[in-house]
DOLO-604323 format. One record per residue (C-alpha): residue in three letters; x, y, z. Coordinates in Angstrom, 2 decimals. Each point is the difference from the previous one (the first is absolute). Example, Ala and Ser with C-alpha at 12.3 -4.5 7.8 and 13.67 -1.06 7.14 Angstrom:
@type = ALA x = 12.30 y = -4.50 z = 7.80
@type = SER x = 1.37 y = 3.44 z = -0.66
//
This chain:
@type = MET x = 92.16 y = 95.67 z = -74.53
@type = ALA x = 3.37 y = 0.66 z = 0.76
@type = LEU x = 2.10 y = -2.85 z = 0.84
@type = LYS x = 3.24 y = 0.62 z = 2.07
@type = VAL x = 2.75 y = -2.23 z = -0.04
@type = ALA x = 2.99 y = 0.18 z = 2.19
@type = THR x = 3.55 y = -1.55 z = 0.19
@type = TRP x = 2.24 y = 0.08 z = 3.05
@type = ASN x = 3.09 y = -2.14 z = 1.17
@type = ILE x = -1.36 y = -0.26 z = 3.57
@type = ASN x = 3.04 y = -1.76 z = 1.04
@type = SER x = -1.57 y = -2.01 z = 2.62
@type = VAL x = -3.88 y = -0.04 z = -0.15
@type = ARG x = -0.29 y = -1.19 z = 3.41
@type = LEU x = 2.27 y = 2.37 z = 2.04
@type = ARG x = -1.52 y = 2.78 z = -2.24
@type = ILE x = -3.72 y = -0.99 z = -0.04
@type = GLU x = -1.26 y = 3.18 z = 1.32
@type = ASN x = 1.58 y = 2.28 z = -2.22
@type = VAL x = -1.53 y = -1.96 z = -2.57
@type = ALA x = -3.54 y = 0.40 z = 1.15
@type = ARG x = 1.05 y = 3.56 z = 0.93
@type = PHE x = 0.14 y = 0.59 z = -3.32
@type = LEU x = -2.60 y = -1.94 z = -1.42
@type = GLU x = -2.42 y = 1.80 z = 2.09
@type = GLU x = 1.94 y = 3.46 z = -1.03
@type = SER x = 0.14 y = -0.73 z = -3.54
@type = GLN x = -2.97 y = -1.99 z = -0.76
@type = THR x = 2.30 y = -2.72 z = -2.56
@type = ASP x = -2.17 y = -2.36 z = -1.68
@type = VAL x = 2.26 y = -2.45 z = -0.87
@type = LEU x = 3.72 y = -0.05 z = 2.13
@type = CYS x = 2.87 y = -2.18 z = -1.48
@type = LEU x = 2.82 y = -0.74 z = 2.51
@type = GLN x = 3.31 y = -1.21 z = -0.20
@type = GLU x = 2.85 y = -1.43 z = 2.65
@type = THR x = -2.73 y = -0.88 z = 2.25
@type = LYS x = 2.31 y = -2.44 z = 1.78
@type = THR x = -2.72 y = -2.32 z = 1.15
@type = MET x = -1.19 y = -3.35 z = -0.73
@type = ASP x = -3.25 y = -0.74 z = -1.12
@type = GLU x = -1.50 y = -1.19 z = 3.05
@type = PHE x = 1.39 y = 2.93 z = 2.29
@type = PHE x = -1.66 y = 2.48 z = -2.87
@type = PRO x = -1.86 y = 2.61 z = 2.27
@type = GLU x = -3.30 y = -0.91 z = -2.35
@type = ALA x = -1.96 y = 0.79 z = 3.05
@type = ARG x = 0.70 y = 3.65 z = 0.32
@type = PHE x = -0.48 y = 0.78 z = -3.77
@type = GLU x = -3.26 y = -1.51 z = 0.12
@type = GLU x = -0.90 y = 2.20 z = 2.93
@type = LEU x = 0.80 y = 2.50 z = -2.28
@type = GLY x = -1.95 y = -1.00 z = -2.60
@type = TYR x = 2.89 y = -1.42 z = -2.51
@type = ARG x = -2.12 y = -3.22 z = -0.36
@type = TYR x = 1.62 y = -1.22 z = -3.48
@type = ARG x = 3.54 y = -0.85 z = 0.31
@type = HIS x = 2.94 y = -1.92 z = -1.87
@type = ILE x = 2.93 y = -1.07 z = 2.31
@type = SER x = 3.12 y = -1.47 z = -0.62
@type = GLY x = 3.03 y = 0.25 z = 2.77
@type = MET x = 2.79 y = -1.65 z = 1.98
@type = LYS x = 1.75 y = 0.16 z = 2.94
@type = SER x = 1.87 y = 3.46 z = 0.38
@type = TYR x = 0.68 y = 0.51 z = -3.69
@type = ASN x = -1.84 y = 1.61 z = -2.79
@type = GLY x = -3.93 y = -1.01 z = -0.18
@type = VAL x = -2.21 y = 1.79 z = -1.96
@type = ALA x = -4.03 y = 0.98 z = 0.33
@type = ILE x = -3.04 y = 0.86 z = -1.81
@type = LEU x = -2.37 y = 1.89 z = 2.79
@type = SER x = -3.66 y = 1.06 z = -1.75
@type = ARG x = -3.37 y = 1.55 z = 0.80
@type = VAL x = -0.83 y = -0.98 z = -3.48
@type = PRO x = -0.37 y = -3.23 z = -1.16
@type = PHE x = 2.30 y = -2.00 z = -2.09
@type = GLN x = 0.90 y = -3.60 z = -1.02
@type = ALA x = 3.57 y = -1.06 z = 1.43
@type = THR x = 1.43 y = -1.43 z = -3.47
@type = ASP x = 3.74 y = -0.83 z = 0.95
@type = LYS x = 3.28 y = -0.01 z = 1.63
@type = PRO x = 2.77 y = -0.16 z = -2.43
@type = THR x = 3.27 y = -0.77 z = 1.24
@type = TRP x = 3.56 y = 0.98 z = -2.02
@type = CYS x = 3.52 y = -1.25 z = 0.07
@type = GLY x = -1.15 y = -3.29 z = 1.11
@type = LYS x = -0.09 y = 1.37 z = 3.77
@type = THR x = -3.51 y = -0.20 z = 1.87
@type = ASP x = 0.74 y = 3.29 z = 1.65
@type = CYS x = -3.21 y = 1.70 z = 0.12
@type = ARG x = 0.46 y = 3.43 z = -2.10
@type = HIS x = -2.84 y = -0.31 z = -2.75
@type = VAL x = -3.90 y = -0.69 z = 0.14
@type = VAL x = -2.93 y = 0.89 z = -2.74
@type = ALA x = -3.63 y = 0.63 z = 0.28
@type = THR x = -2.56 y = 1.39 z = -1.96
@type = LEU x = -2.43 y = 2.70 z = 1.26
@type = GLU x = -3.49 y = 0.07 z = -0.58
@type = ASN x = 0.54 y = 2.69 z = -2.43
@type = GLY x = 2.02 y = -2.47 z = -1.97
@type = ILE x = 3.47 y = 1.43 z = 0.74
@type = GLU x = 2.85 y = -2.46 z = 0.28
@type = LEU x = 1.87 y = 1.08 z = 3.46
@type = HIS x = 3.80 y = -1.32 z = 0.05
@type = ASN x = 1.42 y = 1.43 z = 3.50
@type = ILE x = 3.55 y = -0.82 z = -0.38
@type = TYR x = 3.25 y = 0.21 z = 2.45
@type = VAL x = 2.73 y = -0.11 z = -2.39
@type = PRO x = 3.29 y = -1.23 z = 1.93
@type = ALA x = 2.22 y = 3.32 z = 1.35
@type = GLY x = 3.35 y = -1.45 z = -1.09
@type = GLY x = 2.33 y = 0.66 z = 2.48
@type = ASP x = 3.15 y = 2.23 z = 0.11
@type = ILE x = 2.32 y = -0.84 z = -2.88
@type = PRO x = -1.46 y = 0.76 z = -3.84
@type = ASP x = 1.92 y = -2.61 z = -1.44
@type = PRO x = -2.09 y = -3.74 z = -0.71
@type = ALA x = 3.59 y = -1.75 z = 0.14
@type = LEU x = 1.00 y = 1.25 z = 3.84
@type = ASN x = -3.61 y = 0.27 z = 1.13
@type = GLU x = -2.49 y = -2.53 z = 0.01
@type = LYS x = -2.69 y = 2.53 z = 1.14
@type = PHE x = 0.28 y = 1.78 z = -3.10
@type = ALA x = 0.45 y = -2.92 z = -2.23
@type = HIS x = -3.31 y = -0.90 z = 1.36
@type = LYS x = -1.26 y = 3.32 z = -0.29
@type = LEU x = 1.01 y = 0.27 z = -3.74
@type = GLN x = -1.67 y = -3.94 z = -0.83
@type = PHE x = -3.21 y = 0.95 z = 2.09
@type = LEU x = -0.39 y = 2.66 z = -2.45
@type = ASP x = 0.46 y = -1.76 z = -3.39
@type = GLU x = -2.56 y = -2.64 z = 0.97
@type = LEU x = -2.09 y = 2.51 z = 1.06
@type = THR x = 0.30 y = 1.80 z = -2.89
@type = ALA x = -0.25 y = -3.09 z = -1.94
@type = TRP x = -3.40 y = -1.39 z = 1.13
@type = PHE x = -1.39 y = 3.60 z = -0.40
@type = ALA x = 1.31 y = 0.30 z = -3.54
@type = GLU x = -2.43 y = -2.83 z = -0.60
@type = ALA x = -3.09 y = 0.68 z = 2.25
@type = ALA x = 0.12 y = 3.87 z = -1.97
@type = PRO x = -1.29 y = -1.30 z = -3.00
@type = ARG x = -3.24 y = -1.32 z = 1.43
@type = GLY x = -2.02 y = 3.56 z = 0.30
@type = ARG x = -0.71 y = -0.14 z = 3.46
@type = PRO x = 0.11 y = 3.18 z = 2.35
@type = MET x = 2.85 y = -0.50 z = 2.57
@type = MET x = 1.59 y = 1.56 z = 2.77
@type = VAL x = 3.46 y = -0.23 z = 1.67
@type = VAL x = 0.65 y = 1.00 z = 3.05
@type = GLY x = 2.76 y = -0.66 z = 2.71
@type = ASP x = 3.39 y = 0.69 z = 1.36
@type = LEU x = 1.85 y = -0.45 z = -2.91
@type = ASN x = 2.98 y = 1.16 z = 1.74
@type = ILE x = 1.53 y = 2.06 z = -3.50
@type = ALA x = -0.72 y = 3.91 z = 0.26
@type = PRO x = 0.65 y = 0.48 z = -3.96
@type = LEU x = 0.26 y = 3.44 z = -0.98
@type = GLU x = 2.29 y = 3.43 z = 1.14
@type = HIS x = -2.55 y = 1.35 z = 2.58
@type = ASP x = -0.64 y = -3.21 z = 1.27
@type = VAL x = 2.76 y = 0.28 z = 2.39
@type = TRP x = 1.90 y = 2.64 z = 1.91
@type = SER x = 2.41 y = -0.12 z = -2.13
@type = HIS x = 0.23 y = -1.46 z = -3.20
@type = LYS x = 4.45 y = 0.28 z = -0.61
@type = GLN x = 1.04 y = -1.23 z = 3.52
@type = LEU x = -2.85 y = -2.83 z = -0.30
@type = LEU x = 0.75 y = -1.84 z = -3.40
@type = ASP x = 2.29 y = -2.37 z = 1.61
@type = VAL x = -2.43 y = -0.86 z = 2.76
@type = VAL x = -2.48 y = -2.90 z = -0.17
@type = SER x = -3.54 y = 1.71 z = -1.26
@type = HIS x = 1.53 y = 2.14 z = -2.01
@type = THR x = 2.10 y = -1.54 z = -1.91
@type = PRO x = 0.24 y = -0.08 z = -4.07
@type = VAL x = -0.39 y = -3.73 z = -0.13
@type = GLU x = -3.18 y = 0.31 z = 2.34
@type = VAL x = -1.54 y = 2.63 z = -1.93
@type = GLU x = 0.29 y = -1.59 z = -2.96
@type = ARG x = -1.63 y = -3.07 z = 0.97
@type = PHE x = -2.97 y = 2.10 z = 1.67
@type = GLY x = -0.15 y = 1.36 z = -3.33
@type = LYS x = -0.70 y = -3.05 z = -1.90
@type = LEU x = -2.55 y = -1.41 z = 2.56
@type = GLN x = -2.12 y = 3.66 z = -0.07
@type = ALA x = 0.45 y = -0.37 z = -3.95
@type = THR x = -1.67 y = -3.73 z = -0.28
@type = ALA x = -3.53 y = 1.70 z = 0.83
@type = ASN x = 0.84 y = 3.04 z = -0.59
@type = PHE x = -1.17 y = 1.23 z = 3.52
@type = VAL x = -0.49 y = 3.36 z = 1.03
@type = ASP x = 2.10 y = 1.16 z = 3.14
@type = THR x = -3.14 y = 1.46 z = 1.90
@type = HIS x = 2.02 y = 2.27 z = 2.11
@type = ARG x = 1.98 y = 1.27 z = -2.65
@type = HIS x = -3.28 y = 0.12 z = -1.84
@type = PHE x = -1.25 y = 3.23 z = 2.28
@type = VAL x = 3.60 y = 0.94 z = 1.47
@type = PRO x = 2.40 y = 1.63 z = -2.77
@type = PRO x = 3.52 y = -2.22 z = -0.28
@type = ASP x = 2.07 y = 3.02 z = 1.01
@type = GLN x = -2.00 y = 0.36 z = 3.24
@type = LYS x = 2.10 y = -1.84 z = 3.00
@type = SER x = -2.34 y = -2.94 z = 1.54
@type = TYR x = 0.97 y = -2.55 z = 2.72
@type = SER x = -1.53 y = -3.22 z = 0.91
@type = TRP x = 2.63 y = -0.97 z = 2.60
@type = TRP x = 2.43 y = 1.38 z = 2.44
@type = SER x = 2.56 y = -2.33 z = 1.57
@type = TYR x = 0.03 y = -0.82 z = 4.15
@type = ARG x = 3.51 y = 0.99 z = -0.45
@type = ALA x = 0.04 y = 3.85 z = -0.04
@type = ARG x = -0.37 y = 1.55 z = 3.39
@type = ASP x = -2.47 y = 2.76 z = -1.28
@type = TRP x = -1.62 y = -1.71 z = -3.03
@type = GLU x = -2.54 y = 3.34 z = -0.81
@type = LEU x = 2.84 y = 2.29 z = 0.59
@type = SER x = 2.50 y = -1.98 z = -2.14
@type = ASP x = -3.08 y = -1.04 z = -2.84
@type = ARG x = 2.76 y = -2.40 z = -1.76
@type = GLY x = -2.71 y = -2.11 z = -1.45
@type = ARG x = -1.21 y = -2.24 z = -2.81
@type = ARG x = -3.28 y = -0.50 z = -1.72
@type = LEU x = 0.20 y = -4.00 z = 0.43
@type = ASP x = -4.10 y = -0.56 z = 0.00
@type = HIS x = -1.62 y = 0.07 z = -3.32
@type = ILE x = -3.35 y = -0.74 z = -0.82
@type = TRP x = -0.70 y = -0.56 z = -4.09
@type = VAL x = -2.89 y = -0.19 z = -2.37
@type = THR x = -0.89 y = -1.48 z = -3.41
@type = PRO x = -0.29 y = 3.35 z = -2.75
@type = ASP x = -4.02 y = -0.97 z = 0.30
@type = LEU x = -0.10 y = 0.57 z = 3.83
@type = ALA x = 2.03 y = 3.63 z = -0.50
@type = PRO x = -2.92 y = 2.00 z = -1.35
@type = GLY x = -1.73 y = -1.36 z = 3.86
@type = LEU x = 2.73 y = 1.37 z = 1.82
@type = THR x = -1.34 y = 2.89 z = 2.67
@type = GLY x = 2.72 y = 0.68 z = 2.61
@type = THR x = 3.16 y = -1.02 z = 0.99
@type = GLU x = 1.61 y = 0.09 z = 4.06
@type = ILE x = 3.22 y = -0.39 z = 1.52
@type = HIS x = -1.05 y = -0.47 z = 4.01
@type = ARG x = 3.31 y = 1.74 z = 1.07
@type = SER x = -0.77 y = 0.77 z = 3.39
@type = LEU x = -0.11 y = -3.72 z = 1.37
@type = ARG x = 3.73 y = -0.43 z = -0.47
@type = GLY x = -0.16 y = 2.12 z = 2.85
@type = TRP x = -2.84 y = -1.77 z = 2.11
@type = GLU x = 1.54 y = -2.37 z = 3.02
@type = LYS x = 1.25 y = -3.47 z = -0.94
@type = ALA x = -0.34 y = 1.57 z = -3.53
@type = SER x = 0.89 y = -2.40 z = -2.95
@type = ASP x = 3.13 y = 1.42 z = -2.04
@type = HIS x = -2.55 y = 0.09 z = -2.86
@type = VAL x = -3.02 y = 1.94 z = -0.24
@type = PRO x = -3.21 y = -0.89 z = -2.26
@type = VAL x = -0.86 y = 1.14 z = -3.16
@type = ILE x = -3.35 y = 0.14 z = -1.35
@type = VAL x = -2.01 y = 0.24 z = -2.94
@type = THR x = -3.42 y = 0.94 z = -1.56
@type = LEU x = -1.98 y = -1.05 z = -2.19
@type = GLY x = -3.56 y = 1.74 z = -0.97
@type = SER x = -1.42 y = 2.60 z = 1.87
//
């Protein structure tokens, strides 16, 4: 049977819960991974997800910032809420799906505006977060279990993952130092980039458009910051990928849009 898994930086789940509900009803996603839920667990809209049929939930939230959640129509076992860089800032949750896939939902720090760790604590935090995550996956990968990593990883690694490679080389999210860290993390388990598994690397693809743009669609200055990776053993079962660009134009839209991958048929 097909399994649809989506990742979406929702930028406040309470503010955009009806957009989430509409997306779930239209897409028939089985497992939804949210980032930037921006609410403490006791205020998370669990009742609405229950109504929508997402009975299985693993949430980790805090007031006003960060926050990640896995919402599912299929059973899973919530297994962990890892912390990194000595912070309990709700950026990573782990669950094991009933088919045995270990699912990681991760929100990598954005990194601020200055791409220099000596001048920008936020950028230093981002690099440390990636280093610690990479070290962990390097140990986990040899265990040989099927894994899926999804989330707002806040890096657009390829030339055509951004609207202008040359102009964004010194802009946080596309700098060489970040792309290098991204590659090391991906290499820990030889993760397959599911979007580029289907979409050639010379084709422009974005999942984020800034709120600062007067007309995001006309200017189309996007970046592909949201990713879904799978271990190589899962790659033969991939049957499709979608970036739901149209949602950027919805009322009360997040600046990110959902990315979906389908396993099986």
